[in-house]
KETIDREN-357276 format. One line per 10 residues: number of its first residue (from 1); their letters; for each residue x, y, z of N, C-alpha, C. Coordinates in Angstrom, 2 decimals, always signed. Layout:
BEGIN
NUM	a	X:Y:Z:X:Y:Z:X:Y:Z | ...
This chain:
BEGIN
1	mgkgarynlk	+115.21:+97.60:+84.92:+116.14:+98.59:+84.47:+117.08:+97.40:+83.80 | +117.26:+98.12:+82.39:+118.32:+97.43:+81.52:+119.46:+97.05:+81.96 | +120.15:+96.18:+81.21:+121.52:+96.13:+81.50:+122.36:+97.33:+81.39 | +122.09:+97.88:+80.34:+122.95:+99.44:+79.89:+122.54:+100.61:+80.85 | +121.22:+100.72:+81.34:+121.00:+101.55:+82.29:+121.55:+101.34:+83.85 | +121.83:+100.12:+84.14:+122.05:+99.53:+85.22:+123.94:+99.61:+85.19 | +124.49:+99.28:+84.21:+125.96:+99.47:+84.20:+126.24:+100.94:+84.30 | +125.53:+101.89:+83.40:+125.77:+103.55:+83.42:+125.47:+103.72:+84.99 | +124.63:+103.30:+85.71:+124.75:+103.90:+86.93:+125.36:+103.52:+87.97 | +125.80:+102.36:+87.83:+126.97:+101.97:+88.80:+128.18:+102.65:+88.34
11	kleeiikslg	+128.39:+102.79:+87.23:+129.61:+103.06:+86.96:+129.69:+104.78:+87.48 | +128.62:+105.66:+87.07:+128.58:+106.78:+87.64:+128.61:+106.86:+89.13 | +128.07:+105.84:+89.84:+128.19:+105.86:+91.38:+129.86:+105.63:+91.68 | +130.37:+104.74:+91.15:+131.74:+104.78:+91.31:+132.45:+105.89:+91.11 | +132.12:+106.66:+90.08:+133.16:+108.20:+89.78:+132.61:+109.00:+90.67 | +131.30:+109.10:+91.28:+131.09:+110.01:+92.62:+131.74:+109.28:+94.01 | +131.79:+108.27:+93.99:+132.57:+107.81:+95.36:+134.20:+107.97:+95.20 | +134.84:+108.06:+94.07:+136.19:+108.30:+93.94:+136.19:+109.98:+94.38 | +135.29:+110.91:+94.03:+135.12:+112.36:+94.58:+134.94:+112.00:+95.94 | +134.83:+111.08:+96.63:+134.77:+111.25:+98.08:+133.10:+111.36:+98.57
21	ykviyekgnf	+132.11:+111.23:+97.62:+130.63:+111.12:+98.14:+130.13:+109.59:+98.12 | +129.35:+109.61:+99.03:+128.65:+108.36:+98.95:+126.89:+108.26:+98.17 | +126.42:+107.76:+97.42:+125.27:+107.72:+96.98:+124.17:+106.78:+97.22 | +123.03:+107.07:+97.81:+122.21:+106.29:+98.93:+120.88:+106.63:+97.92 | +119.94:+105.79:+98.11:+118.93:+105.71:+97.32:+117.53:+105.52:+98.81 | +116.70:+106.78:+99.10:+115.50:+106.61:+100.20:+114.41:+107.16:+99.81 | +113.09:+106.83:+100.35:+112.05:+107.53:+100.23:+112.09:+108.76:+101.07 | +111.41:+109.99:+100.20:+111.55:+110.99:+101.00:+110.78:+112.14:+100.23 | +110.42:+113.38:+100.95:+109.98:+114.07:+100.00:+110.79:+115.13:+99.53 | +111.63:+114.92:+98.24:+112.45:+115.66:+97.82:+111.92:+116.61:+96.76
31	ksgycvveqs	+112.07:+117.58:+97.17:+111.62:+118.64:+95.84:+112.44:+118.40:+94.61 | +113.58:+118.45:+94.71:+114.30:+118.49:+93.34:+114.83:+117.06:+93.28 | +114.03:+115.82:+93.86:+114.75:+114.59:+93.69:+115.90:+114.17:+94.40 | +116.58:+114.97:+95.20:+117.66:+114.54:+95.84:+118.00:+115.62:+96.92 | +118.95:+115.00:+98.04:+119.46:+116.25:+98.81:+120.92:+115.90:+98.87 | +121.88:+116.67:+99.00:+123.42:+116.69:+99.19:+123.78:+117.13:+100.58 | +124.09:+115.80:+101.37:+124.32:+116.32:+102.90:+126.16:+116.52:+102.90 | +126.33:+117.95:+102.51:+127.83:+118.28:+102.16:+128.79:+117.95:+103.41 | +128.30:+118.05:+104.46:+129.23:+117.56:+105.71:+129.44:+116.14:+105.69 | +128.46:+115.21:+105.49:+128.68:+114.02:+105.49:+129.26:+113.28:+104.09
41	hvivvnrfla	+129.25:+114.08:+103.24:+129.59:+113.61:+101.83:+128.84:+112.43:+101.36 | +127.29:+112.83:+101.32:+126.35:+112.00:+100.94:+125.47:+112.57:+100.35 | +124.94:+112.07:+98.92:+123.71:+112.37:+98.36:+122.80:+111.29:+98.40 | +121.59:+111.78:+98.76:+120.46:+110.93:+98.98:+119.55:+111.36:+98.04 | +119.00:+110.28:+96.98:+118.20:+110.40:+95.99:+117.01:+109.58:+95.88 | +116.23:+110.25:+95.79:+114.56:+109.57:+95.63:+114.67:+108.37:+94.99 | +114.51:+107.20:+95.74:+114.49:+105.82:+95.29:+113.32:+105.76:+94.43 | +112.43:+106.23:+93.98:+111.29:+105.88:+93.30:+111.72:+106.69:+91.98 | +112.93:+107.44:+91.64:+112.80:+107.82:+90.47:+113.26:+106.52:+89.38 | +113.26:+106.80:+88.23:+113.13:+105.59:+87.16:+114.86:+105.86:+86.82
51	pegrigllle	+115.50:+104.57:+86.54:+116.95:+104.71:+86.43:+117.58:+105.68:+85.44 | +117.00:+106.03:+84.40:+117.31:+107.08:+83.69:+117.61:+108.53:+84.38 | +116.15:+108.32:+85.13:+115.96:+110.11:+86.21:+117.32:+109.92:+86.94 | +117.66:+108.86:+87.59:+118.59:+108.83:+88.52:+120.33:+109.21:+88.09 | +120.27:+108.93:+86.62:+121.50:+108.84:+86.04:+121.56:+110.62:+85.69 | +120.53:+110.99:+84.95:+120.36:+112.53:+84.97:+120.78:+113.33:+86.16 | +120.01:+113.05:+87.43:+120.04:+113.69:+88.37:+121.38:+113.58:+89.00 | +121.73:+112.46:+88.97:+123.41:+112.23:+89.55:+124.06:+113.24:+88.63 | +124.13:+113.31:+87.56:+124.95:+113.86:+86.64:+124.80:+115.44:+86.73 | +123.51:+115.92:+86.88:+123.08:+117.22:+87.23:+124.05:+117.78:+88.58
61	iveksgfpls	+124.08:+116.86:+89.70:+124.41:+117.04:+90.88:+126.03:+117.29:+91.16 | +126.61:+116.53:+90.00:+128.18:+116.23:+89.79:+128.19:+117.70:+89.26 | +127.84:+118.36:+88.13:+128.07:+119.73:+87.63:+128.06:+120.77:+88.39 | +126.72:+120.95:+89.34:+126.24:+121.85:+89.78:+126.76:+121.90:+91.29 | +127.23:+121.05:+91.82:+127.95:+120.85:+93.24:+129.28:+121.30:+93.57 | +129.96:+121.82:+92.42:+131.30:+121.97:+92.37:+132.33:+120.70:+92.87 | +132.02:+119.60:+92.48:+132.83:+118.38:+92.65:+134.20:+118.61:+92.35 | +135.15:+118.50:+92.66:+136.79:+118.64:+92.21:+136.82:+117.57:+90.99 | +136.08:+117.81:+90.02:+136.12:+117.15:+88.70:+137.56:+117.06:+88.22 | +138.69:+117.84:+88.42:+140.07:+117.97:+88.17:+140.77:+116.83:+88.60
71	eletndlkyl	+140.22:+116.25:+89.76:+141.08:+114.84:+90.24:+140.44:+113.56:+89.68 | +139.57:+113.66:+88.70:+139.18:+112.34:+88.05:+140.09:+112.10:+86.76 | +140.37:+110.73:+86.59:+141.18:+110.51:+85.50:+140.57:+110.85:+84.38 | +141.36:+110.69:+83.47:+140.55:+111.39:+81.85:+139.47:+110.21:+81.33 | +139.95:+109.06:+81.58:+138.58:+108.25:+81.14:+137.47:+108.66:+81.94 | +137.30:+108.75:+83.23:+136.07:+109.07:+84.15:+135.63:+110.23:+83.46 | +136.09:+111.39:+83.13:+135.54:+112.72:+82.65:+135.26:+112.47:+81.27 | +135.72:+111.57:+80.44:+135.02:+111.32:+79.22:+133.82:+110.41:+79.19 | +133.66:+109.70:+80.16:+132.68:+108.92:+80.54:+131.37:+110.18:+81.00 | +131.74:+110.75:+81.74:+130.97:+111.59:+82.49:+130.31:+112.74:+81.28
81	qklrmrfird	+131.03:+113.21:+80.23:+130.65:+113.69:+79.20:+129.87:+112.68:+78.14 | +130.06:+111.72:+77.87:+129.27:+110.61:+77.01:+127.91:+110.68:+77.72 | +127.88:+110.43:+78.95:+126.52:+110.13:+79.87:+125.88:+111.19:+79.69 | +126.23:+112.50:+79.76:+125.78:+113.96:+79.89:+125.26:+113.92:+78.62 | +125.92:+113.75:+77.15:+125.18:+114.05:+76.25:+124.11:+112.87:+75.92 | +124.13:+112.09:+76.63:+122.92:+110.81:+76.30:+121.72:+111.31:+77.11 | +121.98:+111.58:+78.37:+120.93:+111.59:+79.53:+120.52:+113.21:+79.74 | +121.14:+114.34:+79.39:+120.68:+115.76:+79.88:+120.45:+116.52:+78.50 | +119.25:+116.90:+78.47:+118.92:+117.73:+77.49:+118.92:+119.10:+77.69 | +119.64:+120.03:+77.09:+119.84:+121.20:+77.61:+118.62:+122.07:+77.00
């Protein structure tokens, strides 16, 4: 994992943590590559995904899971937008 991907992944995990969720990486049979345990505020991501795949997947989870993005600081919102442009292809 390159330094850039490692930094981006760590920063994204910190943003998700600020929203009240914990990200853990485990092996498992995840059809979508992840599982969100709403009651426990835990996101379980397949640990065998490449770093770029982890970033893209976490961004997708943040967008689709109805996280309270309005609670984020402006800098964090801008960072999410920057990552989305880099890692998610519509």
